[in-house]
N, C-alpha and C positions, 0 to 999 in steps of 0.2 A: 808706534804709540801716538795717540792724538791728544791734543790739548797740552796744557802744562799745569801740573798740580803738585802738591808736596810728595805724593807717592812716586810720581814719575821723576821729579827732581832728585829724590833720594836714590832711586834705581839707577839713574844715570851717574850719580856720584859713586855709587858702589861699583858699577861697571868700569869706571875709570881705573879702579885699583887693580883690575885684571891685567893690565898691560902697561901702565904708566911707569916712568922712571920712579923707582922706590927710594926715597931719601934714606940715607944711612941711619939717621936719627929715628925715623919712623920704624924702620926694620928692627932696630935695637929695642924700641919700645914694645914692639910686638913680641920679641923674644922674652922681654921682662914679663909681659902679661902671661905668656905660656908657662914660664917658670913658676910664676905665682899661682897659676891654675893647678899645676901639678902639686905644689905645696899644699893647697887646700884639698885637692882630690885624695891624696894618698892616705891620710888618717881616716877619711870618710869611707874608704874601701872596706874597713873592718868594723863598721858601725851598722846597727840594725836596719836602717832604711834600705841601703843598697844590698845588704846580705839577704834581706827578705825578698827583694825584687829578683835577685839572682835565682833564689829557690823557686819563686812563684812562676818565673818565666823560662825555666830551664828548657822546656820543650819548644819554646818559641824563639830560641836563639838564632836559628837559621844558619845559613852558610855565608861566608865572606871573610874579609881580612881585617875587619875592625876589631880593636882590642877592647874588651871590657876589663878594666883594671881590678874590679872587685873579685872576679873569679879567674882572671888571667887567661880567659878563653877568647877565641876569635869567632865572630859571627857577623850578623847583619849590622849595617850602620845604624839603623834605628834602635836595635837592642843595645849596642854599645853606647850610643848617645843617651839613652834613657838611664842606664846604670851609672855612667860617668857623670852625667848632669846631676843626678841625685847625690852621688858620693861627694862631688866637689862643692856642694852647698851645705853639707852636714856639719862640718866642724866650724862653720861661720868665719872662715878665713879668706873668702873669695873677694875679688876686687870690687871697687865701687866707682861708678861715674857720678861724682858728687852732684853735678848740676841737674841730673835726672833722677837721683835717688835710686839708682839701678845697678845691679850686679851683672855686667855683661859677660864675664868670663864663663860662668857655669853653663849657661845655655849655648853660647856662641862657640867657645873652644871645644866643648863636648861634641857639638854637631860637626864642626869643621874637621876635627881630628878623626872622628869616626868615618866620615865620608872620604877624607884624604887617604886614610889607611885602606878603606874598602875598595877604593877606585884607583889605587896606585899613583896618587898625585905626588908631586915633588914637595919638598919642604917649603920652597919659595911660594908655590901655588897655595899651600896651606896658610902661610902667613898673610898672603894677600887676601885670602878669604876671611881670615880673622879680622884684619884691619877694616875690610868692607862691612862685615857684620857689626863691628863696633860702631862704625860710622853711622849706619842706619839706625840701629837699636838705640844708641845714646841720644841721637837727635829726636827720634820719636818720643823717647822718655821726656825730654825737655818740653816737647809740645804738649804733653798730657799733664805734667805736674803743675802745681802740687795737688790739685783736686783728685786726680786719679788714685793717689795713694790712700785716700780716705777709706775706700772700700776694696781696692784691688792691690794685690801683691805685684808690683810692677815688673819684677824680674820674671815672674811666671808668665805675665802677659806679653810685654814687649820683647822678652827673651825669645819668644817663639818667632818673631819677625827677624831678629838678628841672626838666629840660627838658620832661618830660611834663606836669607841673603848669602850667608857663607856657603850653604849647600849649593845654591843656584850658581854661584861663582865657580865653585869647584867642578860643577857639571858643564861648564862652558857656556852658560846662558848669556845672551846679549842683554842689553838694558831692558827690553820688553819682557823677556823671560824672568828677569830679576823682579821687575814690577809685579808680574803675576804671582811670583812666589810670595812677595809681601802681602798681596791682596788675599791669597789663599790662607796664609798664616794668620791673618787678622781674624779669620773665622774660627781658628783653633785656640785663640789666646784667652786663657782663663786662669783662675787662682785668686781666691778672695782673702780678705784680711783675717777672717775668723780662723782659717787654717794657718795663718801666720802667727796670730796673737794667742789663739786658744790652745787647748790641750791636743796631744797627738803628735804623730811623726810625719804628717803630710807635707810640711813646709819644704823639706829637701826634694820631695817628689815633684813639687811645683817646677823646679828647675830641670829635673829629668824629663818631665813631660814637655816642657818648652823646647828642650833640645830635640827630643824625638819628633814632636809635631812639626818643628821647623824643618827637620830632615824630610819628613813626608811632604811638606809644602814645596820644598825646593826640588825634590825628585819629581813631583807631579808637574810642576811648572816646566821642568826640563823636558818632559814628555808631551808638552803642548796643552796641558790643562790651564784654564784661565780663571781669573776672578775679576771683580769689578775694580777698575783702576781708580775709582772714587772711594775705595774702601776706607781710607784714613780720614778724609775730611768732609764727606758728604753729610747731609742732615741726619741720615740714618747710618752713618759710618762709625768706625771704631771710636774715634775721639768723642763724638757726640754720645755714644752709648756708655763710655767708660770715664768721662770727665765732665766738667761743668761747661765746656765749650766745644766747638768743633776743632779745637787745637790752636795753640799759639805757634803757628808755623813760622812767622817772621823771626821770632826768638830762636826757634829750633834750627832754622836754616842759616842764621847769621854766621858769617865766616866760612861757609862751605867752600872748600877749595883752598882756603888760606891756612887752616889748621884742621887736625883730625882728632877725634876723641881719644884714641888709644894713646896719644901723647899727653893726655891730661887726666890720667887715671889716679885714683887713690888706692894704694896697697895697704892692707890692714896691718897695724902694728900691735893690735890686741885681738884676742880670740873670742870676741863677743859682738853683739850688735853695734854697728857703727854709730848709732845714735847715742851711745854711751861714751864714745871716745873723747869728746871734749871735756867731760867730767874727769876722766882718768888722766888726760894730759894736763888739765888744770891742777889736779892734786899733785902731780909730779912737779909742776912749776912752783907751786906753793912750798913743797918740801925742799926744793932747791934753794928757795929764798929764806926759809925759816924751818930748819929740820924738825920734824915731828914724826911720831909713830902712831899706830892705832890706839895705844893706851893713853896717848895725850889728847885724844879727840873727845869732846863732849857732844858736839852736834855738827853736822854738815848740811847746809842748805844748798840745793842745786836748782838753779833756774835755767831751763832749757827751752828749746823750740818745741812745737806741738808734738812731734813724733816721740821725742824723748819722754815727755810726760804721759802720752797716751799709750805707748807700747812698752816702755821700760821702767815704769814706776810700779814695782812689784816686790812685795815682801814675802809672798807665798811662793817659795822656791822648793821644788821637790826634785825635779830632774835636771840633768845638765842643760837641756834646752831652756828650762825656766831660768836657770842661773845666767845663761848667756844673754837673756833679755831683762835682766834686773840691774838697775843702777846700784841698788843697795848691796846686792851680792858682789858685783864687780868692784865697787869701791872698797868693800871689806877685803876682798881678795888682794887688791893692790896694796892696801895699807898693812895687811897682816902678813902676806906672803911675798910681796915685792913685785909681782907681775900677774898679768891676766892672759896667760897662754893655756896650752892644753892641760897642764897640771892643775890649773885652778878649777877645772870641771871634772876631775877624776873623783871616783867614789869617796876616797879618803878626805878630799878637800870638802866635798859637799856635806860630809858628816862632822866637820870640825865645829865644835861648840863656840870657839872664839870668833869664827866668822859669823855664825848665827847671832851671837850676842851683839856684834857690832852693827848689824844691818839696821835695826830700828833707829840708830842715830842719824841715818841719812834720809833727808826729806826732799821731795822733788815737786816742782811746780813749773807751770808754763810761763814764759815771758813773752808778751805780745810782740815786742820789738825783735826778739830773736826769731820768733815764728815768721814775722814778715820778711825776714832775710833768707829764710829757707826756701828752696834747697841749695841755693848758690853759696850760702855761708852756713857752717855748722859750728855753733858757738855754745858756750855755757858761761854762766855767772855763778861763782862759788862764794860762799861764806862759811868759813871753818872756825868754830868756837873751840878753843882748847880748854882743858881742865883748869889751867892756871889763870883763866880769864882773858887770855889773848884772843883777839878776833882778827882773822886773816881774810881779806877780800881779794878776789881775782876774776878778771874777765879773760876767758880763753877764746881767742878769735878764730881758731882753726884747729885742725887735728894733725898730729904727726902722721905722715903718709899721704896727706892731701897734696895736690899739685904745688901749692905754695910752701910746703914743708915736706918734700918727698923723701921716701926711703932711698938711700943710695944703693948702688949695685951691691956693695958689700953687705949692707943691712938686708937687702932682699935675699941675697944668697944665704946669709945666716938664718933668716926665717925659713927658707926652703930646707936647709939642713936640719933644723929642729923638727919641722913637721914630717919630713921624709923619714926621719929616724924611727918613727913609730913602726914602719913596716919594711924599710930597706936598710941593708947594712951600708956602711960608709962608702965602700967601693961602688956598689950599685947606684947609690945616690949621686956620687961624683960622675959616674958615666952618664947618667941621665942628664945631669946639669950641663955637662960638656956638650952632649948632643943638642940640647936646647939652645945654649948660648953661643957656641962657637963653631959647630959643624954645619954642613948643608944637608944633614940627614933628617928624615922625619922620625919623631919619637915612636918607638914601638913598645913591645911588651917589656915588663920589668919583673924581677923575681921577688914577690912579696914574701916576707917572713910571717909565719903563723904568729898570731897574737893571742896570748892567754888572757882570758877574761875571768874576773873573780866570780866565784859561785854566787848564784842569786840568793 
């Protein structure tokens, strides 16, 4: 490679993870990320987006050892990455890199596991590829934000590059091959905000496509295909095309080699959009100080950062997807039912009159100061007026699950158990958890239980 630019710097950093001494803490953080990915994946395997893709692409499955967890079949790495990437973003429980506003797990782990299974890689090689994919994807996300998110779904776009890095690493690419994988992937990176915010079931497919396209880019680079090594920062490169600048690379590359993003992840504690979390955590904090229930509330005012107001201020809630992106619905679910997990978005919950009656009491507005601190800080300012005239004010400075208030191993394990129970019996879930967290084996197929759906 010639010259020195952000793409080359990132490729070299990714290549280092191929053979460097792997710190025990980073290896453990990678296992946590994989466990969390499976927790998000498993309930999504029985939901319409992945099920529809499995039917649509049955004849294109191909041959290979990669597991598609939706249908339990083995096939090509691209097929498995597409379905698993889609399924793992459906239930909205996938991890977040806060400073980039990015969900790296769905595209990166989906690609890495499919390629590792398909090519007979070791568990250690798989984890190294995941760490490298997070390293590159999370740092590119930092360079593009916050303007990129105005029009683009950053997990759909940057996820393609993270998946490409993981694939290239597993294929044994040197730094130059990894660089070309990133460059190629940058031409595949798409997914706009209307299909995130608007109607339809395309949003999970964004992550499936990112995983599949990243696998394609990585495989192509491993066979010698090349891209422009100026693809990220050139005047006509990806950052210029998809953000307001050619990239804030000084910010993105700060600390490279001193810390790695997989050790600074947010693991979701609620089953909805992460932009709603500060509101939910703030309501819990207020309830701890001054116990109250839904019937005691006259009005809630939420001041949040821009994405909270632009994406999650919605009273028109019809589908589970709508509900997961509604501050009003999620606040109602928390105060009426006590939690915002899978059960909050089941048909019986969506039909509850008491939830619907509560929603208009919740009002959302943007706060300029909170927006200025985004994405590095995710905050909310709450004012709750009770029916007896009491007014409760609260500033929520972070989210449970963020790096400064992380889920413990026990909490992450309990979250996995809850989500896996949708499709796995307890013994199968425990075996999978043991494989991920304590053995040197690569995760393989698991026996999904049939799930009965209510009649339409």
